[in-house]
Every structure is written in C-alpha cells, then in structure tokens.
C-alpha positions as CSV (number, residue, x, y, z in Angstrom):
1,M,86.2,128.2,106.5
2,I,85.5,125.7,103.7
3,D,87.9,123.4,101.9
4,A,85.8,122.5,98.9
5,H,88.1,120.1,97.2
6,V,89.5,117.1,99.1
7,H,90.4,113.7,97.6
8,I,90.6,110.6,99.8
9,E,91.9,108.4,96.9
10,K,95.2,107.5,98.5
11,G,93.7,105.4,101.3
12,P,91.1,102.8,102.0
13,Y,87.4,103.6,101.9
14,T,87.0,103.4,105.7
15,Q,85.7,105.6,108.5
16,E,89.2,105.5,110.1
17,W,90.6,107.1,106.9
18,I,87.9,109.7,106.8
19,Q,88.6,110.5,110.5
20,R,92.2,111.5,109.5
21,F,90.8,114.2,107.1
22,V,88.4,115.4,109.7
23,E,91.1,115.8,112.3
24,R,93.3,117.7,110.0
25,G,90.3,119.9,109.0
26,R,89.6,120.7,112.6
27,A,93.3,121.5,113.2
28,T,93.3,124.0,110.3
29,G,90.1,125.7,111.3
30,M,87.8,124.2,108.6
31,H,84.1,124.0,109.5
32,E,83.2,122.2,106.2
33,L,85.1,119.7,104.0
34,R,83.8,118.7,100.6
35,L,85.2,115.2,99.7
36,L,85.2,114.1,96.1
37,E,86.8,111.6,93.9
38,H,88.1,111.8,90.3
39,S,85.8,110.3,87.7
40,S,88.9,108.7,86.1
41,R,89.0,106.3,89.1
42,F,85.7,104.6,88.2
43,Q,85.1,102.0,85.5
44,E,81.7,103.5,84.8
45,F,83.4,106.6,83.3
46,R,86.1,104.8,81.3
47,H,84.4,105.1,77.9
48,T,84.2,108.9,78.3
49,Y,88.0,109.0,78.1
50,R,88.2,107.7,74.5
51,S,89.8,110.8,73.1
52,V,92.4,110.6,75.9
53,E,93.4,107.1,74.8
54,Q,93.4,108.0,71.1
55,H,95.4,111.2,71.3
56,P,97.9,111.0,68.3
57,Q,101.0,111.9,70.4
58,A,100.2,110.9,74.0
59,G,97.5,108.3,73.6
60,E,99.6,105.2,74.5
61,T,101.0,106.8,77.7
62,Q,97.7,108.3,78.7
63,S,95.9,105.0,78.1
64,E,98.4,103.3,80.5
65,W,97.8,106.0,83.1
66,L,94.0,105.6,82.8
67,S,94.2,101.8,83.1
68,S,96.1,102.2,86.3
69,K,93.5,104.6,87.7
70,S,90.1,103.3,86.6
71,V,90.0,100.4,89.0
72,M,87.0,101.2,91.2
73,R,83.3,100.8,91.0
74,L,81.2,103.8,91.6
75,A,79.0,101.7,94.0
76,D,81.9,101.3,96.4
77,Y,82.3,105.0,96.8
78,Q,78.6,105.5,97.1
79,Q,78.5,102.9,99.9
80,L,81.2,104.9,101.7
81,V,79.2,108.1,101.3
82,S,76.1,106.5,102.7
83,E,77.9,105.0,105.7
84,T,79.6,108.3,106.5
85,R,76.4,110.2,106.4
86,S,75.1,108.0,109.2
87,K,78.0,109.1,111.5
88,A,78.4,112.2,113.5
89,Y,81.6,114.2,112.8
90,P,82.7,117.6,114.3
91,V,82.9,119.2,110.8
92,V,80.4,119.3,108.1
93,L,81.2,116.6,105.5
94,K,79.8,116.8,102.0
95,F,80.3,114.3,99.2
96,G,80.6,114.6,95.4
97,L,82.5,113.8,92.3
98,E,85.1,115.6,90.3
99,V,84.1,114.7,86.8
100,C,86.3,115.3,83.7
101,Y,84.1,117.0,81.2
102,F,84.1,115.9,77.6
103,P,81.4,117.7,75.6
104,E,81.0,114.8,73.2
105,Y,80.0,112.6,76.3
106,E,77.8,115.2,78.0
107,R,74.7,113.0,77.9
108,E,76.5,110.0,79.2
109,I,78.1,111.9,82.0
110,R,74.7,113.3,83.0
111,D,73.2,109.8,83.1
112,I,76.1,108.3,85.2
113,V,75.9,111.0,87.9
114,S,72.1,111.1,88.0
115,G,71.8,107.8,89.9
116,F,72.9,109.0,93.4
117,D,72.1,111.8,95.9
118,W,75.3,113.8,95.6
119,D,75.7,116.8,97.8
120,F,77.5,118.6,94.9
121,L,79.1,117.8,91.5
122,T,82.3,119.4,90.4
123,G,83.3,119.7,86.8
124,S,86.9,120.0,85.6
125,I,88.9,120.3,82.5
126,H,92.0,118.1,82.6
127,W,92.0,117.2,78.9
128,I,92.0,119.4,75.8
129,D,90.8,117.3,72.9
130,G,92.4,114.3,74.5
131,F,95.7,116.1,75.5
132,G,96.5,115.8,79.2
133,F,98.0,119.3,79.6
134,D,98.7,118.8,83.3
135,H,100.6,115.6,82.9
136,E,104.3,116.1,83.4
137,E,105.3,113.5,80.8
138,N,103.4,115.7,78.2
139,I,105.6,118.8,78.7
140,P,107.5,118.0,75.5
141,I,104.2,118.2,73.6
142,W,103.5,121.6,75.1
143,R,106.6,122.9,73.4
144,T,105.1,122.0,70.0
145,L,101.8,123.6,70.5
146,N,100.3,127.1,69.9
147,V,99.9,128.2,73.5
148,D,97.4,131.0,72.7
149,R,95.2,128.5,70.8
150,L,95.4,126.0,73.6
151,Y,94.4,128.6,76.2
152,R,91.4,129.6,74.1
153,R,90.3,126.0,73.6
154,Y,90.7,125.4,77.4
155,Y,88.4,128.3,78.3
156,E,86.0,127.3,75.6
157,L,85.7,123.9,77.3
158,I,85.3,125.7,80.7
159,R,82.3,127.6,79.3
160,Q,80.8,124.5,77.8
161,C,81.3,122.7,81.2
162,I,79.4,125.5,82.9
163,G,76.7,125.6,80.2
164,S,76.0,121.9,80.5
165,G,74.2,122.6,83.7
166,I,75.4,119.4,85.2
167,F,77.8,120.9,87.7
168,D,77.5,123.0,90.8
169,V,81.2,123.9,90.9
170,I,84.1,124.3,88.4
171,A,87.4,123.0,89.7
172,H,90.7,125.0,89.5
173,P,89.4,127.2,86.6
174,D,92.9,128.2,85.3
175,S,94.8,125.0,85.9
176,I,96.2,125.3,82.4
177,K,99.0,127.5,83.8
178,C,100.3,124.5,85.8
179,F,103.6,124.3,84.0
180,G,104.2,128.0,83.5
181,Y,103.1,128.3,79.9
182,Y,101.2,131.6,79.4
183,P,99.3,133.2,76.5
184,T,100.7,136.2,74.7
185,E,97.2,137.7,74.2
186,D,94.9,139.4,76.7
187,L,92.1,137.1,77.7
188,G,90.0,139.6,79.6
189,S,87.0,139.2,77.3
190,V,87.2,135.4,77.7
191,Y,87.2,135.8,81.4
192,Q,84.2,138.0,81.2
193,E,82.3,135.4,79.1
194,I,83.1,132.8,81.8
195,A,81.9,135.1,84.6
196,R,78.7,135.8,82.8
197,A,78.1,132.1,82.1
198,A,78.7,131.3,85.8
199,Q,76.2,133.9,86.8
200,V,73.5,132.7,84.4
201,H,73.9,129.1,85.6
202,G,74.5,129.8,89.2
203,T,77.8,127.9,89.1
204,S,80.5,128.4,91.7
205,L,84.2,128.5,90.7
206,E,87.0,127.4,92.9
207,F,89.7,129.6,94.4
208,S,92.1,126.6,94.3
209,N,95.4,126.3,96.0
210,G,96.1,123.0,94.2
211,L,98.5,124.3,91.6
212,H,100.7,125.7,94.4
213,I,100.5,122.6,96.5
214,N,100.6,119.9,93.8
215,Y,102.7,121.6,91.1
216,G,104.7,124.2,92.9
217,H,103.1,127.1,91.0
218,G,103.8,130.4,92.7
219,E,100.3,131.8,92.6
220,L,97.4,130.9,94.8
221,G,94.1,130.8,93.1
222,P,93.2,132.1,89.6
223,N,95.4,134.7,88.0
224,R,94.6,138.1,89.4
225,Q,92.9,139.5,86.2
226,F,90.6,136.5,86.1
227,L,90.0,136.7,89.8
228,R,89.1,140.4,89.7
229,I,86.7,139.8,86.8
230,L,85.0,136.9,88.6
231,K,84.6,139.1,91.8
232,Q,83.3,142.1,89.9
233,N,80.6,139.9,88.3
234,G,79.5,138.5,91.6
235,V,80.6,134.9,90.9
236,H,80.6,132.7,94.0
237,L,84.1,131.5,94.8
238,L,84.9,128.5,96.9
239,T,88.2,128.1,98.7
240,A,89.8,124.7,97.9
241,S,93.1,123.0,98.6
242,D,92.8,120.2,96.1
243,A,94.3,118.0,98.8
244,H,95.1,114.4,97.9
245,G,95.9,113.3,101.4
246,P,95.0,114.4,104.9
247,E,98.2,116.4,105.4
248,D,97.0,119.1,102.8
249,V,93.5,119.6,104.1
250,G,92.9,123.3,104.8
251,R,96.3,124.2,103.5
252,Y,96.6,127.9,102.6
253,I,92.8,128.4,102.9
254,Q,93.3,131.3,105.3
255,A,95.6,132.9,102.8
256,A,93.1,132.3,100.1
257,E,90.4,134.0,102.2
258,E,92.6,137.0,102.7
259,I,93.3,137.3,99.0
260,L,89.6,137.1,98.2
261,E,88.9,139.8,100.8
262,N,91.5,142.1,99.4
263,T,90.7,141.7,95.7
264,R,88.6,144.4,94.1
C-alpha cells in the first residue's frame, strides 16, 4: 500500500525524524511513503502568494499566517532529500513538493521546481483568487459568498493545474468541501472535464483521507459521484493520508483501498 501524501514539517530535518515516519509506515502496512512539503514553507515561493496577502477581506490575517510559515530555504529541504536517498530504509521513500498553484505565477512555479531532481510534484488548490477557503478563520467569509460560483472556480483552477503539465499528482481534489459547504447544482459535467484532462496529461489524483483526519469531515476521499467518474475514465488514483505527523502515516489507507475496489 502507498501513502502518497506525508508532511514532515512539524519536526527537524533529520534522519531520526524520518525514521519515525518509516516506523509508522511499516506498522500500518505501507510499502511506499511519498514525503512532501508545502510550498508555503519556502521563501523562494513567497512572491507567488501575492493574491493571498492582498485579498480584500482576509489579506491581513492570511499575510500573518504566510509570514509564520515561509521561514525555510528550499536548499535545506533538498539537502535532507539528498541525505535520505543515500540511506537504506525498509520502505520506499519518495520526495516531492506540494505546490500551491496560482495560474498567474505558472511560469515562476515551473522555474522554481525545475532546479532539483524531485521524485514527483504535487499540485494543490488551497486558495481561490486569494481566498483561503480551508482556513477556519475564514468561515465567516464563506457565509457571504456564492457557493456554486466558488465551487466552479475551484474546479476551474484544478483543471488549469492539471493542464499546466507541471505536476504528476493533484492533491485532495475536492478539498473545497472541508467545512461542509456544498453546491446546489450538479457538477457531473465538471468532474468529467477534470477526468478527461487528467487522462490527457497523465496526471494522478489523490484519494485523500486528509479532510477526515485534519478537518473531521465524514467522507473519505472524493465525493462518490466524482470518484465514480474518475474511475470510469481510468484516472489513476493514489491513496493518501495527508499526514502532518508520524502518528497519521497510513491512517485509513486500507479503508481507502476497499472503497476504491468497490466503487464502479
């Protein structure tokens, strides 16, 4: 089994810290862990978050959040990756980045990620035109927005992220449901467009347990309509915990495998 989305950000960049993730991975039956860090942690990406800092309603709070996060240099992470690759571990370890995709900075993102031999690159949508829809402090803003319009814009960005050709994987592709706001319209045709784009570009999508683990959402993975459409179109799906500490590595991956097996 694979856990394709594991963050090590809450500990030091050491082999001892990596070992704790490996041990938990073995205990939960994982044969492969894909470790990745958020682009928001690295100073090199800071300028790509300009719309986040300038959002008319949440900009000040989001800017403070970003300042507290973007404290690392990408070279430090790359050094850890190189050191770890020289070691022997009992599970396969792969290393990448989870990059927040902003279409207006696509060229800059491409340039930043091109300078290192990543095993994979994962694209994600955490911001909709600068709005941090998955930030709890922004829930009051959710209540002022047209939810249908926000969903359509979110999936438009997912399609653009796939179409950029930068990324091997798209993270948690329906994370917009994190706080339980749902569209009133049927998005089946939108899901079909995403599935076709993923096929054309050979992009994998995550079956992510992260919303359940990190937000308490009751559903594992994409909503079932979306999941059925992805499977019917032959899109490659990767099981992922979105762990942010060793305790969550491999969590619910077996359950995810069973849902994937039983979804037609």
